[in-house]
PDB file of N, CA, C and O in Angstrom:
ATOM      1  N   MET A   1     146.559  57.450  88.449  1.00  0.00           N
ATOM      2  CA  MET A   1     145.620  56.670  88.105  1.00  0.00           C
ATOM      3  C   MET A   1     144.051  57.385  88.822  1.00  0.00           C
ATOM      4  O   MET A   1     144.097  57.546  90.041  1.00  0.00           O
ATOM      5  N   SER A   2     143.036  57.699  88.279  1.00  0.00           N
ATOM      6  CA  SER A   2     141.866  58.579  88.738  1.00  0.00           C
ATOM      7  C   SER A   2     140.962  57.247  89.545  1.00  0.00           C
ATOM      8  O   SER A   2     141.118  56.047  89.322  1.00  0.00           O
ATOM      9  N   THR A   3     140.072  57.829  90.449  1.00  0.00           N
ATOM     10  CA  THR A   3     139.383  56.864  91.163  1.00  0.00           C
ATOM     11  C   THR A   3     138.262  57.916  90.715  1.00  0.00           C
ATOM     12  O   THR A   3     137.180  57.333  90.780  1.00  0.00           O
ATOM     13  N   THR A   4     138.115  59.086  90.336  1.00  0.00           N
ATOM     14  CA  THR A   4     136.557  59.494  90.379  1.00  0.00           C
ATOM     15  C   THR A   4     135.602  58.814  89.427  1.00  0.00           C
ATOM     16  O   THR A   4     136.048  58.725  88.283  1.00  0.00           O
ATOM     17  N   PRO A   5     134.384  58.308  89.622  1.00  0.00           N
ATOM     18  CA  PRO A   5     133.369  57.597  89.182  1.00  0.00           C
ATOM     19  C   PRO A   5     133.003  58.481  87.672  1.00  0.00           C
ATOM     20  O   PRO A   5     132.801  59.695  87.652  1.00  0.00           O
ATOM     21  N   ASN A   6     132.974  57.676  86.575  1.00  0.00           N
ATOM     22  CA  ASN A   6     132.284  58.511  85.389  1.00  0.00           C
ATOM     23  C   ASN A   6     131.234  57.639  85.160  1.00  0.00           C
ATOM     24  O   ASN A   6     131.373  56.514  85.638  1.00  0.00           O
ATOM     25  N   THR A   7     130.062  57.914  84.453  1.00  0.00           N
ATOM     26  CA  THR A   7     128.891  57.261  84.132  1.00  0.00           C
ATOM     27  C   THR A   7     129.266  56.337  83.061  1.00  0.00           C
ATOM     28  O   THR A   7     130.210  56.564  82.304  1.00  0.00           O
ATOM     29  N   VAL A   8     128.675  55.504  83.011  1.00  0.00           N
ATOM     30  CA  VAL A   8     129.127  54.458  81.825  1.00  0.00           C
ATOM     31  C   VAL A   8     127.482  54.241  81.240  1.00  0.00           C
ATOM     32  O   VAL A   8     126.544  54.313  82.035  1.00  0.00           O
ATOM     33  N   SER A   9     127.333  54.060  80.258  1.00  0.00           N
ATOM     34  CA  SER A   9     126.102  53.791  79.786  1.00  0.00           C
ATOM     35  C   SER A   9     126.414  52.636  78.844  1.00  0.00           C
ATOM     36  O   SER A   9     127.220  52.523  77.920  1.00  0.00           O
ATOM     37  N   VAL A  10     124.964  51.318  79.703  1.00  0.00           N
ATOM     38  CA  VAL A  10     125.230  49.861  78.933  1.00  0.00           C
ATOM     39  C   VAL A  10     123.904  49.329  78.634  1.00  0.00           C
ATOM     40  O   VAL A  10     122.946  49.409  79.403  1.00  0.00           O
ATOM     41  N   ASN A  11     123.888  48.721  77.350  1.00  0.00           N
ATOM     42  CA  ASN A  11     122.499  48.074  77.056  1.00  0.00           C
ATOM     43  C   ASN A  11     122.338  46.536  77.586  1.00  0.00           C
ATOM     44  O   ASN A  11     123.174  45.658  77.374  1.00  0.00           O
ATOM     45  N   ILE A  12     120.937  46.337  78.420  1.00  0.00           N
ATOM     46  CA  ILE A  12     120.707  45.151  78.605  1.00  0.00           C
ATOM     47  C   ILE A  12     119.222  44.653  78.057  1.00  0.00           C
ATOM     48  O   ILE A  12     118.081  44.885  78.457  1.00  0.00           O
ATOM     49  N   LEU A  13     119.643  44.022  77.184  1.00  0.00           N
ATOM     50  CA  LEU A  13     117.785  43.516  77.332  1.00  0.00           C
ATOM     51  C   LEU A  13     117.145  44.685  76.377  1.00  0.00           C
ATOM     52  O   LEU A  13     115.932  44.809  76.545  1.00  0.00           O
ATOM     53  N   GLU A  14     117.736  45.583  75.390  1.00  0.00           N
ATOM     54  CA  GLU A  14     117.766  46.314  74.868  1.00  0.00           C
ATOM     55  C   GLU A  14     116.918  47.835  75.963  1.00  0.00           C
ATOM     56  O   GLU A  14     115.855  48.385  75.675  1.00  0.00           O
ATOM     57  N   LYS A  15     117.466  48.036  76.701  1.00  0.00           N
ATOM     58  CA  LYS A  15     117.313  48.798  77.800  1.00  0.00           C
ATOM     59  C   LYS A  15     118.758  49.761  78.229  1.00  0.00           C
ATOM     60  O   LYS A  15     119.896  49.298  78.307  1.00  0.00           O
ATOM     61  N   GLU A  16     118.441  50.920  78.425  1.00  0.00           N
ATOM     62  CA  GLU A  16     120.071  51.269  78.567  1.00  0.00           C
ATOM     63  C   GLU A  16     119.840  51.894  80.019  1.00  0.00           C
ATOM     64  O   GLU A  16     118.875  52.509  80.474  1.00  0.00           O
ATOM     65  N   TYR A  17     121.405  51.421  80.752  1.00  0.00           N
ATOM     66  CA  TYR A  17     121.324  51.662  82.262  1.00  0.00           C
ATOM     67  C   TYR A  17     122.573  52.490  82.226  1.00  0.00           C
ATOM     68  O   TYR A  17     123.539  52.283  81.492  1.00  0.00           O
ATOM     69  N   LEU A  18     122.439  53.458  83.111  1.00  0.00           N
ATOM     70  CA  LEU A  18     123.811  54.525  83.319  1.00  0.00           C
ATOM     71  C   LEU A  18     124.605  54.032  84.536  1.00  0.00           C
ATOM     72  O   LEU A  18     124.075  54.347  85.602  1.00  0.00           O
ATOM     73  N   VAL A  19     125.258  53.633  84.593  1.00  0.00           N
ATOM     74  CA  VAL A  19     126.404  53.238  85.670  1.00  0.00           C
ATOM     75  C   VAL A  19     127.388  53.820  86.162  1.00  0.00           C
ATOM     76  O   VAL A  19     128.269  54.267  85.427  1.00  0.00           O
ATOM     77  N   ALA A  20     127.442  53.936  87.529  1.00  0.00           N
ATOM     78  CA  ALA A  20     128.719  54.868  87.900  1.00  0.00           C
ATOM     79  C   ALA A  20     130.158  53.588  87.713  1.00  0.00           C
ATOM     80  O   ALA A  20     129.941  52.386  87.866  1.00  0.00           O
ATOM     81  N   CYS A  21     131.354  54.063  87.421  1.00  0.00           N
ATOM     82  CA  CYS A  21     132.227  53.671  88.142  1.00  0.00           C
ATOM     83  C   CYS A  21     133.308  53.846  87.112  1.00  0.00           C
ATOM     84  O   CYS A  21     133.239  53.966  85.889  1.00  0.00           O
ATOM     85  N   PRO A  22     134.544  53.824  88.120  1.00  0.00           N
ATOM     86  CA  PRO A  22     136.158  54.666  87.657  1.00  0.00           C
ATOM     87  C   PRO A  22     136.449  54.124  86.199  1.00  0.00           C
ATOM     88  O   PRO A  22     135.916  53.110  85.749  1.00  0.00           O
ATOM     89  N   PRO A  23     137.231  54.805  85.603  1.00  0.00           N
ATOM     90  CA  PRO A  23     137.418  55.042  84.708  1.00  0.00           C
ATOM     91  C   PRO A  23     138.052  53.610  84.372  1.00  0.00           C
ATOM     92  O   PRO A  23     137.457  52.819  83.641  1.00  0.00           O
ATOM     93  N   GLU A  24     139.285  53.327  84.944  1.00  0.00           N
ATOM     94  CA  GLU A  24     139.841  52.276  84.823  1.00  0.00           C
ATOM     95  C   GLU A  24     139.153  50.783  85.148  1.00  0.00           C
ATOM     96  O   GLU A  24     139.744  49.714  85.302  1.00  0.00           O
ATOM     97  N   ALA A  25     138.058  50.988  85.190  1.00  0.00           N
ATOM     98  CA  ALA A  25     137.177  49.838  85.322  1.00  0.00           C
ATOM     99  C   ALA A  25     136.059  49.562  84.153  1.00  0.00           C
ATOM    100  O   ALA A  25     135.377  48.544  84.032  1.00  0.00           O
ATOM    101  N   ARG A  26     136.046  50.822  83.258  1.00  0.00           N
ATOM    102  CA  ARG A  26     135.061  51.052  81.986  1.00  0.00           C
ATOM    103  C   ARG A  26     134.812  49.984  81.360  1.00  0.00           C
ATOM    104  O   ARG A  26     133.700  49.478  81.206  1.00  0.00           O
ATOM    105  N   ALA A  27     135.981  49.539  80.916  1.00  0.00           N
ATOM    106  CA  ALA A  27     136.141  48.055  79.780  1.00  0.00           C
ATOM    107  C   ALA A  27     135.620  46.499  80.588  1.00  0.00           C
ATOM    108  O   ALA A  27     134.930  45.592  80.123  1.00  0.00           O
ATOM    109  N   GLN A  28     136.233  46.630  81.903  1.00  0.00           N
ATOM    110  CA  GLN A  28     135.214  45.479  82.251  1.00  0.00           C
ATOM    111  C   GLN A  28     133.781  45.391  82.580  1.00  0.00           C
ATOM    112  O   GLN A  28     133.031  44.448  82.327  1.00  0.00           O
ATOM    113  N   LEU A  29     133.504  46.468  83.160  1.00  0.00           N
ATOM    114  CA  LEU A  29     132.341  47.091  83.132  1.00  0.00           C
ATOM    115  C   LEU A  29     131.434  46.759  81.786  1.00  0.00           C
ATOM    116  O   LEU A  29     130.480  45.982  81.834  1.00  0.00           O
ATOM    117  N   GLU A  30     131.701  47.198  81.011  1.00  0.00           N
ATOM    118  CA  GLU A  30     131.337  46.889  79.529  1.00  0.00           C
ATOM    119  C   GLU A  30     131.208  45.428  79.396  1.00  0.00           C
ATOM    120  O   GLU A  30     130.098  44.919  79.236  1.00  0.00           O
ATOM    121  N   GLN A  31     132.174  44.800  79.449  1.00  0.00           N
ATOM    122  CA  GLN A  31     132.263  43.025  79.407  1.00  0.00           C
ATOM    123  C   GLN A  31     131.415  42.593  80.199  1.00  0.00           C
ATOM    124  O   GLN A  31     130.830  41.625  79.715  1.00  0.00           O
ATOM    125  N   ALA A  32     130.986  42.933  81.458  1.00  0.00           N
ATOM    126  CA  ALA A  32     130.023  42.078  82.346  1.00  0.00           C
ATOM    127  C   ALA A  32     128.749  42.631  81.782  1.00  0.00           C
ATOM    128  O   ALA A  32     127.906  41.765  82.016  1.00  0.00           O
ATOM    129  N   ALA A  33     128.160  43.667  81.138  1.00  0.00           N
ATOM    130  CA  ALA A  33     126.922  43.770  80.717  1.00  0.00           C
ATOM    131  C   ALA A  33     126.963  42.930  79.410  1.00  0.00           C
ATOM    132  O   ALA A  33     125.989  42.223  79.156  1.00  0.00           O
ATOM    133  N   ARG A  34     127.939  42.958  78.633  1.00  0.00           N
ATOM    134  CA  ARG A  34     127.765  42.145  77.271  1.00  0.00           C
ATOM    135  C   ARG A  34     127.580  40.475  78.196  1.00  0.00           C
ATOM    136  O   ARG A  34     126.548  39.904  77.842  1.00  0.00           O
ATOM    137  N   VAL A  35     128.094  39.981  78.863  1.00  0.00           N
ATOM    138  CA  VAL A  35     128.067  38.846  78.990  1.00  0.00           C
ATOM    139  C   VAL A  35     126.238  38.777  79.888  1.00  0.00           C
ATOM    140  O   VAL A  35     125.481  37.815  80.011  1.00  0.00           O
ATOM    141  N   LEU A  36     126.136  39.717  80.189  1.00  0.00           N
ATOM    142  CA  LEU A  36     124.843  39.578  81.290  1.00  0.00           C
ATOM    143  C   LEU A  36     123.827  39.528  80.178  1.00  0.00           C
ATOM    144  O   LEU A  36     123.243  38.472  79.937  1.00  0.00           O
ATOM    145  N   ASP A  37     123.565  40.750  79.413  1.00  0.00           N
ATOM    146  CA  ASP A  37     122.826  40.711  78.211  1.00  0.00           C
ATOM    147  C   ASP A  37     122.911  39.411  77.516  1.00  0.00           C
ATOM    148  O   ASP A  37     121.848  38.832  77.291  1.00  0.00           O
ATOM    149  N   ASN A  38     124.022  38.866  77.144  1.00  0.00           N
ATOM    150  CA  ASN A  38     123.672  37.502  75.984  1.00  0.00           C
ATOM    151  C   ASN A  38     123.147  36.012  77.000  1.00  0.00           C
ATOM    152  O   ASN A  38     122.650  34.941  76.654  1.00  0.00           O
ATOM    153  N   LYS A  39     123.585  36.638  78.533  1.00  0.00           N
ATOM    154  CA  LYS A  39     122.584  35.444  79.444  1.00  0.00           C
ATOM    155  C   LYS A  39     121.311  35.818  79.243  1.00  0.00           C
ATOM    156  O   LYS A  39     120.609  34.874  78.881  1.00  0.00           O
ATOM    157  N   MET A  40     120.811  36.736  79.333  1.00  0.00           N
ATOM    158  CA  MET A  40     119.666  37.242  79.419  1.00  0.00           C
ATOM    159  C   MET A  40     118.702  37.039  78.386  1.00  0.00           C
ATOM    160  O   MET A  40     117.491  36.871  78.529  1.00  0.00           O
ATOM    161  N   LYS A  41     119.525  37.079  77.079  1.00  0.00           N
ATOM    162  CA  LYS A  41     118.824  37.047  75.685  1.00  0.00           C
ATOM    163  C   LYS A  41     118.607  35.392  75.792  1.00  0.00           C
ATOM    164  O   LYS A  41     117.473  34.914  75.788  1.00  0.00           O
ATOM    165  N   GLU A  42     119.522  34.765  75.866  1.00  0.00           N
ATOM    166  CA  GLU A  42     119.667  33.479  75.834  1.00  0.00           C
ATOM    167  C   GLU A  42     118.441  32.327  76.672  1.00  0.00           C
ATOM    168  O   GLU A  42     117.987  31.265  76.247  1.00  0.00           O
ATOM    169  N   ILE A  43     118.168  33.054  78.001  1.00  0.00           N
ATOM    170  CA  ILE A  43     116.882  32.807  78.806  1.00  0.00           C
ATOM    171  C   ILE A  43     115.782  33.156  78.335  1.00  0.00           C
ATOM    172  O   ILE A  43     114.756  32.601  78.729  1.00  0.00           O
ATOM    173  N   ARG A  44     115.749  34.125  77.413  1.00  0.00           N
ATOM    174  CA  ARG A  44     114.733  34.821  77.341  1.00  0.00           C
ATOM    175  C   ARG A  44     114.001  33.622  75.806  1.00  0.00           C
ATOM    176  O   ARG A  44     112.948  33.016  75.610  1.00  0.00           O
ATOM    177  N   SER A  45     114.967  33.767  75.248  1.00  0.00           N
ATOM    178  CA  SER A  45     114.845  33.156  73.737  1.00  0.00           C
ATOM    179  C   SER A  45     114.295  31.454  74.118  1.00  0.00           C
ATOM    180  O   SER A  45     113.541  30.905  73.315  1.00  0.00           O
ATOM    181  N   SER A  46     114.601  30.952  74.981  1.00  0.00           N
ATOM    182  CA  SER A  46     114.388  29.568  75.428  1.00  0.00           C
ATOM    183  C   SER A  46     112.712  29.878  75.949  1.00  0.00           C
ATOM    184  O   SER A  46     112.045  28.874  76.202  1.00  0.00           O
ATOM    185  N   GLY A  47     112.329  30.666  76.039  1.00  0.00           N
ATOM    186  CA  GLY A  47     110.893  30.796  76.288  1.00  0.00           C
ATOM    187  C   GLY A  47     110.084  29.991  77.341  1.00  0.00           C
ATOM    188  O   GLY A  47     108.887  29.702  77.326  1.00  0.00           O
ATOM    189  N   LYS A  48     111.100  29.684  78.316  1.00  0.00           N
ATOM    190  CA  LYS A  48     110.641  29.439  79.311  1.00  0.00           C
ATOM    191  C   LYS A  48     110.701  30.221  80.862  1.00  0.00           C
ATOM    192  O   LYS A  48     110.578  29.816  82.018  1.00  0.00           O
ATOM    193  N   VAL A  49     110.890  31.216  80.391  1.00  0.00           N
ATOM    194  CA  VAL A  49     110.853  32.123  81.535  1.00  0.00           C
ATOM    195  C   VAL A  49     110.376  33.753  80.906  1.00  0.00           C
ATOM    196  O   VAL A  49     110.786  34.332  79.900  1.00  0.00           O
ATOM    197  N   TYR A  50     109.345  34.198  81.950  1.00  0.00           N
ATOM    198  CA  TYR A  50     108.825  35.228  81.402  1.00  0.00           C
ATOM    199  C   TYR A  50     108.790  36.659  81.842  1.00  0.00           C
ATOM    200  O   TYR A  50     108.131  36.538  82.874  1.00  0.00           O
ATOM    201  N   GLY A  51     109.087  38.033  81.732  1.00  0.00           N
ATOM    202  CA  GLY A  51     109.436  39.000  82.745  1.00  0.00           C
ATOM    203  C   GLY A  51     110.874  39.314  82.771  1.00  0.00           C
ATOM    204  O   GLY A  51     111.739  38.442  82.845  1.00  0.00           O
ATOM    205  N   THR A  52     111.119  40.611  82.708  1.00  0.00           N
ATOM    206  CA  THR A  52     112.610  41.009  82.896  1.00  0.00           C
ATOM    207  C   THR A  52     113.599  40.568  84.250  1.00  0.00           C
ATOM    208  O   THR A  52     114.750  40.137  84.319  1.00  0.00           O
ATOM    209  N   GLU A  53     112.399  40.947  85.441  1.00  0.00           N
ATOM    210  CA  GLU A  53     112.845  40.656  86.647  1.00  0.00           C
ATOM    211  C   GLU A  53     113.232  39.347  87.220  1.00  0.00           C
ATOM    212  O   GLU A  53     113.942  39.139  88.204  1.00  0.00           O
ATOM    213  N   ARG A  54     112.428  38.187  86.146  1.00  0.00           N
ATOM    214  CA  ARG A  54     112.326  36.665  86.299  1.00  0.00           C
ATOM    215  C   ARG A  54     113.762  36.677  85.739  1.00  0.00           C
ATOM    216  O   ARG A  54     114.703  36.393  86.481  1.00  0.00           O
ATOM    217  N   ILE A  55     113.970  37.030  84.316  1.00  0.00           N
ATOM    218  CA  ILE A  55     114.928  36.785  83.380  1.00  0.00           C
ATOM    219  C   ILE A  55     116.329  36.921  83.980  1.00  0.00           C
ATOM    220  O   ILE A  55     117.295  36.158  83.969  1.00  0.00           O
ATOM    221  N   ALA A  56     116.121  38.225  84.544  1.00  0.00           N
ATOM    222  CA  ALA A  56     117.210  38.840  85.699  1.00  0.00           C
ATOM    223  C   ALA A  56     117.820  37.841  86.712  1.00  0.00           C
ATOM    224  O   ALA A  56     119.011  37.569  86.863  1.00  0.00           O
ATOM    225  N   VAL A  57     116.654  37.311  87.431  1.00  0.00           N
ATOM    226  CA  VAL A  57     116.922  36.469  88.666  1.00  0.00           C
ATOM    227  C   VAL A  57     117.878  35.184  87.863  1.00  0.00           C
ATOM    228  O   VAL A  57     118.998  34.898  88.288  1.00  0.00           O
ATOM    229  N   MET A  58     117.380  34.616  86.895  1.00  0.00           N
ATOM    230  CA  MET A  58     117.944  33.280  86.407  1.00  0.00           C
ATOM    231  C   MET A  58     119.274  33.625  85.762  1.00  0.00           C
ATOM    232  O   MET A  58     120.261  32.972  86.102  1.00  0.00           O
ATOM    233  N   ALA A  59     119.387  34.575  84.877  1.00  0.00           N
ATOM    234  CA  ALA A  59     120.613  34.984  84.654  1.00  0.00           C
ATOM    235  C   ALA A  59     121.757  35.093  85.608  1.00  0.00           C
ATOM    236  O   ALA A  59     122.882  34.693  85.305  1.00  0.00           O
ATOM    237  N   ALA A  60     121.449  35.674  86.847  1.00  0.00           N
ATOM    238  CA  ALA A  60     122.424  35.928  88.111  1.00  0.00           C
ATOM    239  C   ALA A  60     122.460  34.666  88.536  1.00  0.00           C
ATOM    240  O   ALA A  60     123.600  34.207  88.469  1.00  0.00           O
ATOM    241  N   LEU A  61     121.617  33.880  88.971  1.00  0.00           N
ATOM    242  CA  LEU A  61     121.724  32.361  89.511  1.00  0.00           C
ATOM    243  C   LEU A  61     122.877  31.573  88.816  1.00  0.00           C
ATOM    244  O   LEU A  61     123.812  31.044  89.417  1.00  0.00           O
ATOM    245  N   ASN A  62     122.587  31.565  86.822  1.00  0.00           N
ATOM    246  CA  ASN A  62     123.258  30.997  86.308  1.00  0.00           C
ATOM    247  C   ASN A  62     124.649  31.473  86.252  1.00  0.00           C
ATOM    248  O   ASN A  62     125.537  30.653  86.482  1.00  0.00           O
ATOM    249  N   LEU A  63     124.922  32.563  86.006  1.00  0.00           N
ATOM    250  CA  LEU A  63     126.150  33.107  86.030  1.00  0.00           C
ATOM    251  C   LEU A  63     126.945  32.926  87.498  1.00  0.00           C
ATOM    252  O   LEU A  63     128.161  32.736  87.454  1.00  0.00           O
ATOM    253  N   THR A  64     126.256  32.985  88.823  1.00  0.00           N
ATOM    254  CA  THR A  64     126.843  32.919  89.799  1.00  0.00           C
ATOM    255  C   THR A  64     127.332  31.058  89.802  1.00  0.00           C
ATOM    256  O   THR A  64     128.457  30.639  90.073  1.00  0.00           O
ATOM    257  N   HIS A  65     126.532  30.500  89.550  1.00  0.00           N
ATOM    258  CA  HIS A  65     126.607  28.923  89.432  1.00  0.00           C
ATOM    259  C   HIS A  65     127.877  28.917  88.985  1.00  0.00           C
ATOM    260  O   HIS A  65     128.837  28.595  89.686  1.00  0.00           O
ATOM    261  N   ASP A  66     127.960  29.373  87.467  1.00  0.00           N
ATOM    262  CA  ASP A  66     129.450  29.146  86.717  1.00  0.00           C
ATOM    263  C   ASP A  66     130.624  29.596  87.726  1.00  0.00           C
ATOM    264  O   ASP A  66     131.617  28.931  88.021  1.00  0.00           O
ATOM    265  N   LEU A  67     130.313  30.746  88.137  1.00  0.00           N
ATOM    266  CA  LEU A  67     131.701  31.280  89.226  1.00  0.00           C
ATOM    267  C   LEU A  67     131.935  29.837  90.126  1.00  0.00           C
ATOM    268  O   LEU A  67     132.903  29.081  90.220  1.00  0.00           O
ATOM    269  N   LEU A  68     131.079  29.834  90.512  1.00  0.00           N
ATOM    270  CA  LEU A  68     131.309  29.003  91.818  1.00  0.00           C
ATOM    271  C   LEU A  68     131.963  27.678  91.502  1.00  0.00           C
ATOM    272  O   LEU A  68     132.628  27.005  92.291  1.00  0.00           O
ATOM    273  N   GLN A  69     131.627  27.334  89.972  1.00  0.00           N
ATOM    274  CA  GLN A  69     132.048  25.987  89.914  1.00  0.00           C
ATOM    275  C   GLN A  69     133.481  26.171  89.053  1.00  0.00           C
ATOM    276  O   GLN A  69     134.337  25.311  88.846  1.00  0.00           O
ATOM    277  N   GLU A  70     133.462  27.453  88.658  1.00  0.00           N
ATOM    278  CA  GLU A  70     135.326  28.161  88.266  1.00  0.00           C
ATOM    279  C   GLU A  70     136.355  27.866  89.624  1.00  0.00           C
ATOM    280  O   GLU A  70     137.486  27.387  89.534  1.00  0.00           O
ATOM    281  N   GLY A  71     135.561  28.342  91.108  1.00  0.00           N
ATOM    282  CA  GLY A  71     136.208  28.625  92.314  1.00  0.00           C
ATOM    283  C   GLY A  71     136.658  27.403  92.983  1.00  0.00           C
ATOM    284  O   GLY A  71     137.613  27.210  93.737  1.00  0.00           O
ATOM    285  N   GLU A  72     135.544  26.448  92.432  1.00  0.00           N
ATOM    286  CA  GLU A  72     135.856  24.728  93.006  1.00  0.00           C
ATOM    287  C   GLU A  72     137.057  24.116  92.489  1.00  0.00           C
ATOM    288  O   GLU A  72     137.965  23.456  92.994  1.00  0.00           O
ATOM    289  N   LYS A  73     136.753  24.589  91.174  1.00  0.00           N
ATOM    290  CA  LYS A  73     137.732  24.272  89.871  1.00  0.00           C
ATOM    291  C   LYS A  73     139.301  24.713  90.656  1.00  0.00           C
ATOM    292  O   LYS A  73     140.218  24.011  91.083  1.00  0.00           O
ATOM    293  N   SER A  74     139.133  25.920  90.614  1.00  0.00           N
ATOM    294  CA  SER A  74     140.395  26.293  90.952  1.00  0.00           C
ATOM    295  C   SER A  74     141.091  25.947  92.359  1.00  0.00           C
ATOM    296  O   SER A  74     142.299  25.984  92.596  1.00  0.00           O
ATOM    297  N   THR A  75     139.910  25.555  93.357  1.00  0.00           N
ATOM    298  CA  THR A  75     140.423  25.238  94.837  1.00  0.00           C
ATOM    299  C   THR A  75     141.332  23.897  94.631  1.00  0.00           C
ATOM    300  O   THR A  75     142.443  23.698  95.121  1.00  0.00           O
ATOM    301  N   LYS A  76     140.388  22.802  93.563  1.00  0.00           N
ATOM    302  CA  LYS A  76     141.041  21.588  93.508  1.00  0.00           C
ATOM    303  C   LYS A  76     142.229  21.796  92.898  1.00  0.00           C
ATOM    304  O   LYS A  76     143.044  20.961  93.288  1.00  0.00           O
ATOM    305  N   PHE A  77     142.720  22.622  92.033  1.00  0.00           N
ATOM    306  CA  PHE A  77     144.152  22.829  91.311  1.00  0.00           C
ATOM    307  C   PHE A  77     144.796  23.341  92.240  1.00  0.00           C
ATOM    308  O   PHE A  77     145.915  22.828  92.245  1.00  0.00           O
ATOM    309  N   ASP A  78     144.679  24.147  93.102  1.00  0.00           N
ATOM    310  CA  ASP A  78     145.548  24.661  93.988  1.00  0.00           C
ATOM    311  C   ASP A  78     145.778  23.375  95.065  1.00  0.00           C
ATOM    312  O   ASP A  78     146.902  22.904  95.238  1.00  0.00           O
ATOM    313  N   THR A  79     144.822  22.965  95.626  1.00  0.00           N
ATOM    314  CA  THR A  79     144.821  21.300  96.384  1.00  0.00           C
ATOM    315  C   THR A  79     145.798  20.251  95.933  1.00  0.00           C
ATOM    316  O   THR A  79     146.442  19.523  96.688  1.00  0.00           O
ATOM    317  N   THR A  80     145.852  20.251  94.238  1.00  0.00           N
ATOM    318  CA  THR A  80     146.806  18.939  93.734  1.00  0.00           C
ATOM    319  C   THR A  80     147.964  20.188  93.676  1.00  0.00           C
ATOM    320  O   THR A  80     148.785  19.445  94.215  1.00  0.00           O
ATOM    321  N   LEU A  81     148.682  21.363  93.498  1.00  0.00           N
ATOM    322  CA  LEU A  81     149.736  21.661  93.377  1.00  0.00           C
ATOM    323  C   LEU A  81     150.415  21.395  94.853  1.00  0.00           C
ATOM    324  O   LEU A  81     151.478  20.806  95.049  1.00  0.00           O
ATOM    325  N   GLU A  82     149.502  21.998  95.895  1.00  0.00           N
ATOM    326  CA  GLU A  82     150.233  21.917  96.903  1.00  0.00           C
ATOM    327  C   GLU A  82     150.491  20.529  97.235  1.00  0.00           C
ATOM    328  O   GLU A  82     151.560  20.177  97.733  1.00  0.00           O
ATOM    329  N   SER A  83     149.501  19.699  96.964  1.00  0.00           N
ATOM    330  CA  SER A  83     150.162  18.145  96.991  1.00  0.00           C
ATOM    331  C   SER A  83     151.400  17.887  96.393  1.00  0.00           C
ATOM    332  O   SER A  83     152.374  17.515  97.046  1.00  0.00           O
ATOM    333  N   LEU A  84     151.411  18.081  95.090  1.00  0.00           N
ATOM    334  CA  LEU A  84     152.620  17.877  94.340  1.00  0.00           C
ATOM    335  C   LEU A  84     153.756  18.850  94.883  1.00  0.00           C
ATOM    336  O   LEU A  84     154.825  18.258  95.031  1.00  0.00           O
ATOM    337  N   GLN A  85     153.779  19.987  95.163  1.00  0.00           N
ATOM    338  CA  GLN A  85     154.922  20.694  95.918  1.00  0.00           C
ATOM    339  C   GLN A  85     155.221  19.982  97.034  1.00  0.00           C
ATOM    340  O   GLN A  85     156.423  19.759  97.173  1.00  0.00           O
ATOM    341  N   SER A  86     154.423  19.514  97.956  1.00  0.00           N
ATOM    342  CA  SER A  86     154.638  18.463  99.162  1.00  0.00           C
ATOM    343  C   SER A  86     155.463  17.666  98.917  1.00  0.00           C
ATOM    344  O   SER A  86     156.493  17.668  99.592  1.00  0.00           O
ATOM    345  N   LYS A  87     155.261  16.614  97.751  1.00  0.00           N
ATOM    346  CA  LYS A  87     155.927  15.467  97.322  1.00  0.00           C
ATOM    347  C   LYS A  87     157.305  15.621  96.710  1.00  0.00           C
ATOM    348  O   LYS A  87     158.273  14.872  96.841  1.00  0.00           O
ATOM    349  N   ILE A  88     157.186  16.873  95.937  1.00  0.00           N
ATOM    350  CA  ILE A  88     158.687  17.089  95.423  1.00  0.00           C
ATOM    351  C   ILE A  88     159.774  17.537  96.236  1.00  0.00           C
ATOM    352  O   ILE A  88     160.960  17.710  95.953  1.00  0.00           O
ATOM    353  N   ASP A  89     159.003  17.723  97.529  1.00  0.00           N
ATOM    354  CA  ASP A  89     160.090  18.929  98.865  1.00  0.00           C
ATOM    355  C   ASP A  89     160.527  17.595  99.532  1.00  0.00           C
ATOM    356  O   ASP A  89     161.663  17.236  99.841  1.00  0.00           O
ATOM    357  N   THR A  90     159.142  16.845  99.700  1.00  0.00           N
ATOM    358  CA  THR A  90     160.045  15.294 100.432  1.00  0.00           C
ATOM    359  C   THR A  90     160.907  14.206  99.284  1.00  0.00           C
ATOM    360  O   THR A  90     161.319  13.134  99.727  1.00  0.00           O
ATOM    361  N   ALA A  91     161.072  14.458  98.240  1.00  0.00           N
ATOM    362  CA  ALA A  91     162.002  13.550  97.351  1.00  0.00           C
ATOM    363  C   ALA A  91     162.820  14.549  97.047  1.00  0.00           C
ATOM    364  O   ALA A  91     163.649  14.036  96.295  1.00  0.00           O
ATOM    365  N   LEU A  92     163.108  15.789  97.199  1.00  0.00           N
ATOM    366  CA  LEU A  92     164.543  16.416  97.086  1.00  0.00           C
ATOM    367  C   LEU A  92     165.147  16.455  98.406  1.00  0.00           C
ATOM    368  O   LEU A  92     166.339  16.729  98.545  1.00  0.00           O
ATOM    369  N   LYS A  93     164.273  16.155  99.514  1.00  0.00           N
ATOM    370  CA  LYS A  93     164.973  16.013 101.028  1.00  0.00           C
ATOM    371  C   LYS A  93     165.740  14.609 101.095  1.00  0.00           C
ATOM    372  O   LYS A  93     166.802  14.218 101.581  1.00  0.00           O
ATOM    373  N   SER A  94     164.752  14.078 100.415  1.00  0.00           N
ATOM    374  CA  SER A  94     165.518  12.243 100.767  1.00  0.00           C
ATOM    375  C   SER A  94     166.772  12.410  99.873  1.00  0.00           C
ATOM    376  O   SER A  94     167.795  11.818 100.216  1.00  0.00           O
ATOM    377  N   LEU A  95     166.772  13.184  98.733  1.00  0.00           N
ATOM    378  CA  LEU A  95     168.347  13.086  97.872  1.00  0.00           C
ATOM    379  C   LEU A  95     169.286  13.562  98.545  1.00  0.00           C
ATOM    380  O   LEU A  95     170.444  13.437  98.144  1.00  0.00           O
ATOM    381  N   SER A  96     168.960  14.275  99.833  1.00  0.00           N
ATOM    382  CA  SER A  96     170.253  15.126 100.363  1.00  0.00           C
ATOM    383  C   SER A  96     170.899  14.808 101.023  1.00  0.00           C
ATOM    384  O   SER A  96     171.843  15.523 101.359  1.00  0.00           O
TER     385      SER A  96
END
């Protein structure tokens, strides 16, 4: 597996950006660029935010908020699983 970065061209809000990334990360980079492009277009089309820089900041905040919410869900799920595992262990011990 090569770790030598290649330059990948991505388009965000009709502007081309050249980004260095390892070949094995290309698909994820392109997917991330599509998600960011879509979020920025959504914000621009709302008509409430003007300027590419402000749109980019709002998109970053929105995407970060989404990631943090997913992380909280994952943490709650992990806690629930741990609790269930503890209850199962206790129940199994009481049967022994």
